[in-house]
C-alpha angles and dihedrals in degrees: 000000000000146000132258120208125197117200118181139146115275114247131199108234133178121254109275125233112251129220122176120214133196142186091227096072138356103223087120090068092078090046092057091043091054092045092053091050095045096047099041109140095012130110093238118129130213124213112203110202133195118192131188098354114109089184096052117146093216096116097058090040093055094046090058096040092053089063094057130081112299088006093130089072092062123105128176138210122192116193104173096176100036124108119250092249095049110132122227095232089092090064100045094118091054094046091052088067087069094218121168095226124035118176122176114204125166090344093306126112119222147127136233121261137175115246121189118252117224103232090186090063091065120185112259131202132192105243141168091217117060138136137197123249142147115255088206115035110236095023113101091187088068094062109130143165109253129193108262135228094243090079089104097034115155120187095211090055092053108052114187092022128112120205107219129188110227119228099167127020117189125210119232129199089250088063091053092048092049096044093049093046093244092120120044116223091236089065089071123089122245128029099310101119095086096045118106094222127030100161120119130041108186144027147172124221142099132310125228093282095045102260117145111249141165125204154151127252132190093242144325092060094140089084146106092246134017134189110220136173108275091213096038135071095342124120134176116249114244115246091242093060129074120217093258089059092043091056091065094060118059106068099032097049095038089052093046093048092045093049102039102033109022099036104016096041089213111196135196114279096022124125121241134187112211116189124210092022096185093050118098097260091040093056092045092048093049090051092051094044095049092048088054090053096248127153106246131207118182140173133224135176106224140036089242091058091047090054091048092054093049090050094045096042110030089183089072116088127194090261090061096052116076138179117270095193096074140016095266089108089071094063092041094052094046090047093050091049096044091249095305099108128209132305095227133025119195100197133193098152122107140209118008092355088062089058090048089052092052090053088058090065118111125217111291088015128153122227113203114195115198097160116098103198097080092039093055092042091051091231112194113253105190123238098230091084089072091063084079091060092251132151129218120207129193104216111208111163085180089074092059096051094075095035117115122265089252093061105120095214092050091048090049093053092048091051095044090052091050092049092044092054092048094047095045095244088115110062133155121277129223112276138200107210126207128186120251092256094053095081101137093041092052094049093047092047092054092044090060091061091224095123128099116216115344139349110219136188115217109218098175138350120265119246121228096240116091096218122028140126109281114258115246114253118196116197126184104244138170107268119251129182117241129172126229108243091214094055128079125234125209121210114188105203088014095150093062124098097269091035093061091048092048091049090051090050091051090052090051088052093054107275112147102173123053134179112194120189129202134160091232102029121221107353107159140053091237092058090050091049094052092048091048091052091053092048089052085060089054092255114152110229124187123186115210130187093189113145104232093179085092128051097245092053092049091050090048090052092050091051091051091052094043091057088062095047143305109314110255103170144012120199122184111200097151120126145155125207119212100158121187139135114271092256088063098041121107142191088260095051090052095047093049093051096042095048101073092041114029099023095040093048091048091052093045089050092056096041094048098050089090091056104098091176094061114127101168134035105174129171126185111230127174144243085240087073097039100044104009132244125209114244094027104085091130092048092047090050093050094050092046090057090057092049093053090050090053091050090052092049091050091052088054092052094252125133110267136156130166115189119200102211123194116218111319116230128216095015140023138056099320090056096040112028099029094039088231134156136212091281097050112124118222121178092342093309136107121224113278110223114245094243089056091047093055092047089051091046090057090053096043094049089062094054125095099221113105094213121042137160136221119184143138107236114221121235093017126119120210119232123238121242091256092070092065091065090213096120125019125223089244092054093049094051092042090053092051091050092045093240111145097185111037090188088078091060094076113181094328116134121241089252091055090049091062103269111164129192094271092051089046091054092049092047091050092051093044092051092050098042101038105028106023090237115143117197136159120243089251092054091048092052090056095047121118127196089251090059090046089055089055091048091051092053091048091048093052092044091051092048094050093053092043091058090051091051091051092055092048091050091053092054101041111013091165093065096071119120112286087214094052118128132209115272090233088060091055098041110017115219094213134033097229132037137174114252128206112259140155092261113137098179113038093170097063101032124083110235132239118230118212121201118211127245124230092302089070092230133088095226091112089057096054093101091053091048092049090062097048116102094209130071110279128207123188123214114214134183101246127190094263097045115124111250105172089110141354088252091057093051092045090052089051091051091048088057090051091049092050090049088064099032113023095186134038165258091110131198116207130178119187124187128209112314088010088071089082092056093040092053092048091048091054092050092050093049089049090052087056091055098260131134117236136190107202126192119186112200110211094322146092135163092265093043091053094043090051092056093044088051090058090054092050094048099042111022113019118088109192090208092058110024094165091064084072103027101051099051092038094054090045090051092051093060102033106032090234116157107266098215094046092047091047091054092047091054093046090056092058110095101220138041090234091059092047090050092049091049093053095046091048091052089052094041092230138113118275092243090056090050092051090050089051090051091050093050092046093050094047091051090053093046096049091044092051091052097041120135116176115244093226143322127304116242097183127083115285123195123193115202109189138177117246092221097043118134106241129180124210097326130122130243091279091045087250092289095135091079089064097046135071092205131050117282115240108224121199119182120200107208122229093018131124128201089267101042097047089084096050137062115344091359091058090046092053093048091049091050090056091050093045090053088064129223 
């Protein structure tokens, strides 16, 4: 909280004219309209007064009116508790201050202002039902407890389910992969992609009657409570185990049994290779295999783990334990088996070690893949392994969890687990236990791979009694909004665009009974489809045409909802737009707009006060009321009425929330009535996408303020986390690596400090999300903390200047550089885009793919594309494109090409530096069995390397790369003279000023300019080092300019060395390297493409 003080010189002003307004009728509209017309161009002022109406819409009305012609002469006075005949003499002192807004509440004068909400300081509640999730995917530091959906769990509504209280919740490697962003949710089986939380697979605890159980769930197992299938993966805990021990069993033994016995058909006397022997699944698999009498080979990563295995399983000798950190296990296994190999491989290794594992397989062997990294990355396997009559199985226990109880494989695993527990084959594993509030520490510990057995979160302590009612465990968790399935929810205007999305969100959050109102009822096929989908989920949906703008209609609506169930929520989304400037507004236009908002909310307020089960009373207001919007005085007035009603309800202790939305993207009135799009500006805001609106709604419904706002402000850049200065880039990386004092790291690289691939992925995402620093994995591996310190300084410096530029743009937007270019032109947002061509039938014509020159965009090739009679797609080097090698970028472009044309033959044209990527693309497509027609436009690998060599010899100073890179990138996009620009930059005293100069010339933010420099430099580096991966078999055509400046290359630009067939060379006379893509040059190139291969 704080205070705002306004000091200004007192001014003598004439007495204002006074017009009183009211919610009861709108006769005053014509009075204000006449006053504005009569006093146009004068210094007269108008005081608009509201008396005796706490729910007056005056505030929203005035905000809109002030933005219209002569609006600056308007003042307002809101007296909610005054009588209609109260004179203004009592308020003379206040009126002398000449303030725009004067509101008298409880004897105190004030006005209404927007204050920012701190979304990081999220509201927390103490709850029995919570789960663990990352707020930012890929950032382990964002792990939090979140209020869970079982808040309104009812046993009779969930037949076949058992509500269990969790005592111990183990982590699995899948959780680490998902939390760090290494594994995408869509790589998992089942319907998990759309779920908010998918962390956690198993637990131990007590069921609803207090029996000790252990089990497996589909997701959301890192929780205080879970609902699991009562006849599924749920087993009683043996009397000799405690719940901590029981937690280590379900997933590892179920996976091992499923893989080895059900899928691998492991038999007594066979040999088996089990990777990661001290991991949970590894220990379980070894136990099962040894009990079967199999010969076991296993791998570990440290001497300590080797010693543990020998101590835990005396049957294992040194010759049976191999190293998992390199491929030496392959030779050891083959040597021990006289070259035969093993019958079964249980694999969790990735990359080249996966291939080594496959080569360990004997004839008729079974390869069981439990790792998910190679599966989700679609890593090539190689077909030759099947010549040995082998089989390869993807082992995904996840797929069995949701299978029906009649599934034979699921039944087999359940029975094997039961028998294993009874026989003693299944026994608890070692565990490292963390407290429930040590989320980040537990995830990071498991990510290091240093643990033996399982890593477990302790949610609550176990009682001594075997059977007893579970103790209640309250955990502070981020508040989430969930609906009670036994209550009904009313949506006024629920059949509109936003209404349908809100209804769907309510269903996802547990609502089972909906009443949707609309003046016309169901009127479109889409509305019918959505209703049908809800009914298929057993949701009761009632459509009402009750007119709740009057009290009888509102009561009728409440009765309709109450027949379905106690009323849990009322949402008013209704609205009518009749926009016009005040001089064209009328009494009728105001009454029609106020009715569905102000009148309806007032009637719903009265009718719902008898509903003692009501949890939510939410109305959708507008930025037009909160910030004002010219032409919407009636709409601003109507929304303001709703807001005042919500404030009154909140003061009475009743649920109330008014949300001032900006423009809504995708659906709603801006898209429909105003014929807008997702870039339409309304009231200084841009449309907020519907997914963002619903996420904001969840946050806002947990706040205590009766009036809140959610909007995307136009022309405003958001600052990166680095600007806050709260956490430095060095601290973030040090925390991920587990280094408390980074001073001890010296000049060691992150790789030398123990960074593994998971840590690398998290560091990469943290740098991009929090500090706007984009680096390749290779660059991250070579980072030192000294370099990180420099990056942090540069990031803060960039952010400071960016903020300054934003402020300047807001004041004088017309003063920006006339030569500025769009940021998407400098750093493309996508790697492929449709280009304008002469194509009249995209469906039946095969496209042409254009590869960018050094700029990384295809803008220079637009004239060529415009003359081509086929569809044209441009390939551009976007921010996320892989740039570790030319081959990587070419592979990425091949994926983009196949996304638009799945099958060949393909036509590719690459210009200048793009010839390197075009040639490599053609070779990769050939290797995949496709036919390619490749045209290189005044470029070849040797041609490009020759020019890059000149730069390196004459212009690039390794000690100061930016002296070359910054002016060169600026030149590429502005056509400034390089030498002149270079001298201008050198004369500037500081790096910050040079950076500002370049970004101003380009008309972009400094962070965008630095990204462009990074992309440019990486393109040069990978091009300089490029070595083709083979020879091209397809036809290659070189189109070159007669006046092009070439260096030490032959007539075919030395392309013949990369081709198995002769290179077709076409020379366009009178053309230079620059003019060959314009005018007659562009026409000739297009003719060649139009003629086909």
